[in-house]
C-alpha positions in Angstrom: -42.5 -9.7 38.5 -44.8 -12.5 39.5 -47.1 -12.3 42.6 -45.2 -15.3 44.1 -41.9 -13.5 43.8 -43.4 -10.3 45.4 -44.8 -12.4 48.3 -41.4 -14.0 48.8 -39.6 -10.6 48.9 -42.2 -9.3 51.3 -41.8 -12.4 53.6 -38.0 -12.1 53.6 -37.9 -8.3 54.1 -36.3 -7.5 57.4 -38.5 -5.8 60.0 -37.1 -2.5 60.9 -39.6 -1.4 63.6 -43.1 -1.7 64.9 -46.0 -1.2 62.5 -48.5 1.6 63.1 -51.1 -0.7 64.5 -48.5 -2.4 66.8 -47.3 1.0 67.9 -50.9 2.2 68.7 -51.7 -1.0 70.5 -48.5 -0.7 72.5 -49.1 2.8 73.7 -52.7 2.0 74.4 -51.4 -0.7 76.9 -49.0 1.8 78.4 -51.7 4.5 79.0 -54.2 1.9 80.2 -51.8 0.8 82.9 -51.1 4.4 83.8 -54.7 5.5 84.1 -56.2 2.3 85.6 -53.4 0.6 87.6 -54.6 1.8 90.9 -58.2 0.7 90.2 -57.0 -2.7 88.9 -54.8 -3.2 92.0 -57.4 -2.0 94.5 -57.9 -5.6 95.7 -54.2 -5.9 96.8 -53.3 -5.0 100.4 -50.4 -2.6 100.9 -48.0 -3.8 101.9 -48.5 -7.3 100.4 -48.6 -9.9 103.2 -45.8 -12.5 103.0 -45.6 -16.0 104.4 -42.6 -17.0 106.6 -39.6 -17.1 104.3 -36.8 -18.3 106.6 -36.1 -21.2 104.1 -35.3 -18.8 101.2 -32.2 -17.2 100.0 -32.8 -14.2 97.7 -30.5 -12.0 95.7 -32.0 -8.6 94.8 -30.1 -6.3 92.4 -30.4 -2.6 92.7 -31.8 -2.7 96.2 -30.6 0.6 97.7 -33.6 2.6 96.4 -37.1 2.4 94.9 -38.7 -1.0 94.2 -35.6 -3.0 95.0 -35.2 -1.4 98.4 -38.7 -2.2 99.4 -38.4 -5.7 98.0 -35.2 -6.5 99.9 -36.6 -5.0 103.2 -39.9 -6.9 103.1 -38.3 -10.2 102.1 -35.8 -9.8 105.0 -38.6 -8.9 107.5 -40.4 -12.1 106.4 -37.3 -14.1 107.4 -35.5 -14.6 104.1 -31.7 -14.5 103.8 -31.4 -11.4 101.5 -28.3 -10.5 99.5 -28.4 -6.9 98.3 -26.4 -6.9 95.0 -25.6 -3.2 94.6 -23.0 -0.9 93.2 -22.9 1.3 96.3 -22.2 -1.1 99.1 -21.8 1.8 101.7 -25.4 2.9 101.0 -26.5 -0.7 101.4 -24.7 -1.2 104.7 -26.2 2.0 106.0 -29.7 0.7 105.1 -29.0 -2.6 106.7 -28.0 -0.9 109.9 -31.1 1.2 109.9 -33.3 -1.8 109.2 -31.6 -3.8 112.0 -32.2 -1.0 114.4 -35.9 -0.7 113.4 -36.3 -4.4 113.6 -34.3 -5.1 116.8 -37.3 -4.6 119.1 -39.3 -7.2 117.2 -37.1 -10.2 117.8 -34.4 -11.9 115.8 -32.0 -9.7 113.6 -32.6 -9.6 109.9 -30.5 -12.0 107.8 -29.3 -9.6 105.2 -26.0 -8.7 103.6 -24.6 -6.6 100.8 -22.3 -7.6 97.9 -20.9 -5.4 95.2 -22.3 -5.6 91.7 -22.0 -3.0 89.0 -24.2 -3.9 86.0 -22.3 -1.5 83.8 -19.3 -3.9 84.0 -19.6 -7.4 82.8 -16.4 -8.2 84.7 -18.3 -7.1 87.9 -21.1 -9.5 87.1 -18.6 -12.4 86.7 -16.8 -11.5 89.9 -20.1 -11.4 91.8 -21.3 -14.7 90.4 -17.9 -16.4 91.1 -18.0 -15.1 94.7 -21.6 -16.3 95.2 -21.1 -19.7 93.5 -18.0 -20.3 95.5 -20.1 -20.5 98.7 -21.7 -23.7 97.3 -24.9 -22.3 98.8 -28.4 -22.6 97.4 -30.1 -19.6 95.7 -33.9 -19.9 95.7 -34.8 -16.5 94.2 -32.8 -14.2 91.9 -34.6 -10.9 91.4 -33.1 -8.9 88.6 -34.5 -5.6 89.8 -31.9 -3.0 88.9 -32.6 -0.9 85.8 -32.1 2.6 84.3 -34.1 4.9 82.1 -32.0 8.0 81.5 -33.8 10.7 79.5 -32.5 13.9 78.1 -28.9 12.7 77.6 -26.9 11.6 74.6 -26.4 7.9 73.9 -23.8 6.4 76.2 -21.8 3.2 76.1 -20.3 1.1 78.9 -16.6 0.1 79.0 -17.7 -3.2 77.5 -18.9 -1.2 74.5 -22.7 -1.6 75.0 -25.4 1.1 75.1 -26.2 1.8 78.8 -29.9 0.8 78.8 -29.2 -2.4 76.9 -26.4 -3.5 79.2 -28.0 -2.6 82.6 -31.5 -3.7 81.7 -30.8 -6.8 79.7 -27.2 -8.0 79.0 -25.9 -7.9 82.5 -29.0 -9.5 84.1 -28.9 -12.1 81.4 -25.3 -13.0 82.2 -26.0 -12.9 85.9 -28.9 -15.3 85.5 -26.9 -17.8 83.4 -23.8 -17.8 85.7 -26.0 -18.3 88.8 -27.8 -21.3 87.4 -25.6 -23.7 89.4 -26.7 -22.1 92.6 -30.3 -21.9 91.4 -30.2 -25.6 90.5 -28.8 -26.4 94.0 -32.0 -24.8 95.5 -34.5 -26.3 93.1 -37.3 -25.4 92.9 -36.1 -21.9 92.4 -37.0 -18.7 90.4 -35.5 -16.0 88.2 -37.6 -12.9 88.5 -37.1 -10.1 86.0 -38.6 -6.7 86.9 -39.6 -5.6 83.4 -42.0 -2.9 82.3 -45.2 -2.3 80.4 -43.0 -0.1 78.2 -41.8 -3.3 76.4 -45.1 -3.1 74.5 -43.7 -0.1 72.6 -40.2 -1.6 72.3 -38.5 -3.0 69.2 -35.2 -5.0 69.0 -33.1 -5.5 66.0 -30.8 -8.4 66.9 -28.2 -7.1 64.4 -28.2 -3.6 65.9 -28.9 -4.0 69.7 -26.7 -1.0 70.4 -28.8 1.2 68.0 -25.7 2.5 66.1 -26.4 1.4 62.5 -28.3 4.6 61.7 -31.4 2.6 60.6 -33.2 3.9 63.7 -32.6 7.1 65.5 -31.6 6.6 69.1 -33.6 8.1 72.0 -33.8 7.2 75.7 -37.3 5.7 75.0 -35.9 3.6 72.1 -33.1 2.4 74.4 -35.2 1.6 77.4 -38.2 0.0 75.7 -35.9 -2.0 73.4 -33.9 -3.3 76.3 -37.0 -4.4 78.2 -38.4 -6.2 75.2 -35.0 -7.9 74.7 -35.2 -9.1 78.3 -38.6 -10.7 77.8 -37.5 -12.4 74.6 -34.3 -13.7 76.2 -36.4 -14.9 79.2 -38.8 -16.8 76.9 -35.9 -18.7 75.3 -34.2 -19.4 78.6 -37.4 -20.7 80.0 -37.9 -22.9 77.0 -34.3 -24.3 77.1 -34.1 -25.1 80.8 -34.9 -28.7 81.4 -38.3 -29.4 83.0 -36.6 -31.3 85.8 -34.5 -28.3 86.8 -37.7 -26.8 88.2 -36.4 -23.2 87.7 -39.2 -20.8 87.0 -38.5 -17.8 84.9 -40.8 -14.8 85.4 -41.1 -11.3 84.0 -43.3 -8.7 85.6 -44.5 -5.2 85.4 -44.4 -3.2 88.7 -46.7 -0.6 87.2 -45.9 3.0 86.7 -43.9 3.7 89.9 -42.3 6.9 91.4 -38.7 5.6 91.8 -35.3 7.1 91.5 -35.6 6.6 87.7 -37.5 9.9 87.9 -34.2 11.6 88.9 -33.0 11.3 85.4 -36.1 12.6 83.8 -36.3 16.2 82.5 -37.3 18.7 85.1 -40.7 19.3 83.3 -41.5 15.6 83.5 -40.5 15.4 87.1 -43.0 18.2 87.8 -45.7 16.3 86.0 -44.9 13.2 88.1 -45.4 15.3 91.3 -48.7 16.6 90.1 -50.3 13.1 89.4 -49.6 11.1 92.6 -53.0 9.4 92.4 -52.0 7.5 89.2 -48.4 6.7 90.2 -47.5 3.8 92.5 -45.2 4.3 95.5 -42.2 1.9 95.6 -44.1 -0.1 98.3 -47.0 -0.5 96.0 -44.7 -1.2 93.0 -42.9 -4.0 94.7 -46.0 -6.1 95.2 -45.7 -7.9 91.8 -42.0 -8.6 92.6 -42.9 -10.1 96.0 -45.8 -12.0 94.5 -43.6 -13.5 91.8 -41.0 -14.4 94.3 -43.2 -16.1 96.9 -46.6 -17.2 95.4 -46.9 -21.0 95.8 -48.7 -21.4 92.4 -46.0 -19.8 90.3 -44.0 -23.1 89.7 -47.2 -25.0 88.7 -48.2 -22.2 86.3 -44.7 -22.2 84.7 -44.8 -25.9 84.3 -48.1 -25.7 82.4 -46.6 -23.0 80.1 -43.5 -25.0 79.5 -45.4 -28.0 78.2 -47.7 -25.8 76.0 -47.6 -25.4 72.3 -45.8 -22.0 72.4 -43.7 -21.9 75.6 -43.3 -18.4 76.8 -42.3 -17.4 80.4 -44.8 -16.3 82.9 -45.6 -12.5 82.8 -47.1 -11.0 86.0 -49.0 -7.7 85.7 -48.9 -4.9 88.2 -52.0 -6.2 89.9 -50.3 -9.6 90.5 -52.2 -11.5 87.8 -50.9 -13.8 85.1 -51.0 -12.1 81.7 -49.1 -12.3 78.4 -46.3 -10.1 77.1 -46.6 -8.1 73.9 -47.1 -9.9 70.6 -43.7 -8.8 69.5 -42.2 -10.5 72.6 -43.9 -13.7 71.6 -42.1 -14.0 68.3 -39.9 -17.0 68.9 -38.0 -16.5 65.7 -36.9 -13.0 66.8 -36.4 -14.2 70.4 -34.0 -16.9 69.3 -32.0 -14.4 67.3 -31.9 -12.1 70.4 -30.8 -15.0 72.5 -27.9 -15.8 70.1 -26.8 -12.2 69.9 -27.0 -11.8 73.6 -24.8 -14.8 74.2 -22.4 -13.4 71.7 -22.3 -10.0 73.4 -21.8 -11.3 76.9 -19.1 -13.6 75.7 -20.3 -16.9 77.1 -18.9 -19.9 75.2 -21.7 -22.1 73.8 -20.3 -25.3 75.4 -20.2 -23.6 78.8 -23.7 -22.2 78.2 -25.0 -25.7 77.5 -23.4 -27.1 80.6 -24.9 -24.4 82.7 -28.4 -25.0 81.3 -28.1 -28.7 81.8 -27.4 -28.1 85.5 -23.7 -28.9 85.7 -21.7 -27.4 88.4 -19.2 -25.0 86.9 -16.6 -22.7 88.3 -15.2 -20.7 85.5 -12.3 -19.2 87.5 -11.3 -17.4 84.4 -12.4 -14.0 85.1 -15.0 -14.4 82.4 -13.4 -11.7 80.5 -14.1 -14.5 78.2 -15.7 -11.8 76.1 -12.2 -10.7 75.3 -10.7 -14.2 75.1 -13.1 -15.4 72.5 -13.3 -12.3 70.4 -9.5 -12.4 69.8 -8.1 -15.8 69.2 -4.6 -14.4 69.8 -5.3 -12.9 73.3 -6.1 -14.5 76.6 -6.7 -12.1 79.5 -5.0 -13.9 82.4 -4.3 -11.7 85.4 -7.0 -13.5 87.5 -5.6 -16.9 86.5 -2.1 -16.1 87.6 -3.2 -14.4 90.8 -5.3 -17.4 91.8 -2.4 -19.8 91.0 0.1 -17.7 93.0 -2.2 -17.9 96.0 -2.0 -21.7 95.8 -5.2 -22.6 93.9 -5.4 -25.2 91.2 -6.5 -23.2 88.2 -8.2 -24.7 85.2 -8.0 -22.3 82.2 -11.1 -23.0 80.0 -10.0 -21.6 76.6 -10.1 -22.2 72.9 -6.7 -20.9 72.0 -4.5 -23.6 73.6 -1.3 -22.1 72.1 -1.8 -18.7 73.6 -2.7 -20.2 77.0 0.4 -22.4 77.0 2.5 -19.4 76.2 1.0 -17.5 79.1 1.5 -20.3 81.5 5.2 -20.6 80.5 5.6 -16.9 81.0 3.9 -16.9 84.4 5.9 -20.0 85.6 9.2 -18.3 84.5 8.3 -15.1 86.4 7.1 -17.0 89.4 10.2 -19.2 89.6 12.4 -16.1 89.5 10.6 -14.7 92.5 11.9 -17.5 94.7 8.5 -18.4 96.1 8.2 -22.0 97.3 5.3 -23.8 95.5 5.1 -24.2 91.7 2.1 -22.8 89.9 -0.6 -25.5 89.5 -2.3 -24.5 86.2 -3.9 -26.8 83.7 -5.8 -26.1 80.4 -9.2 -27.3 79.3 -10.1 -27.0 75.7 -13.4 -25.2 74.9 -14.8 -26.9 71.8 -17.1 -24.0 71.0 -18.6 -23.0 67.6 -18.9 -19.5 69.0 -17.6 -16.8 66.7 
């Protein structure tokens, strides 16, 4: 075999994990942050002072505990309109009442509300996005804060069929960010803030095996968590690159540092004890939220993002735990892999390519299909239509954006026959819009 052939085979060989040097460098970054984060952040006040924010509307996911809770509270106290996007709305409302009582003596009430969002359900992400976009209100800051790191348990999958870490930490926030682009464009300049982790430095993503089920790699919580965080950075890099410069939407990933949050609830008991023994090194949620608040409010972020966007190798801004601009891992900067992660992510969340392009270009879109489009597109013979028929029965003009025109027409005929037999007055006002997607 010639040396040229050997080089070609080596070049084309699929990467199956981090190399030893990458792995060592990655863990060196993790331990460096753990040991020195308090020293490196000693210049930051706690809490971080914020300017008046009454002009901002902010959505914060996972905001009933930990970093998200502190982020939401401090943004609201600075005057922002804050939407707590949470799974447990009762807990959120209890917090809001508590904060309102605490704040009542200081003047105006806090402008804060709660909306239901379960990141383990892509349907929930779609429902949340549709509900928010229907307000036709601007969204200045989306903070994708919610995340999970479940140690000591077997691999679990959501009802959508995706590994829990990958769905909660990457897929669902990616879908949420894309679907909220109309509202973010309406508020331009605006920001998408992804609360990431230094653990992405030890992560690896195989775009062909994002669920880690092929057997090529053994699954562990660490593999799931670090891989999902790396996927988020890669996806953010491509999103940042593809958004038009004139959209003025900044995309930022950040590390909050090593923080004592409710993630620790899922750690083995022995690890929880170690957490309790080393409080000097670990940030409190109030300290950990500083990089989130900085990323959401610092006036120089848009200018910095614009410079990165026009550079030779556009990657999104990455903010360290000490609120300084830094770079993500070398693996995260691989645009070839990032593009493959982008394509696979779009496939997994089920967003049609033509709809995706329209969202990125800033077009107003109301996909009143319940964006169970994941199921619509994966099976040409099936169209999930309960949401369509219910909207039409309520009197709405519903546009079904589908590829399978035959299946959609059959469903409409079925609904109209059933609706006519019910004796209700108005006819169903449903039309079809063909999606010319190359999505498979």
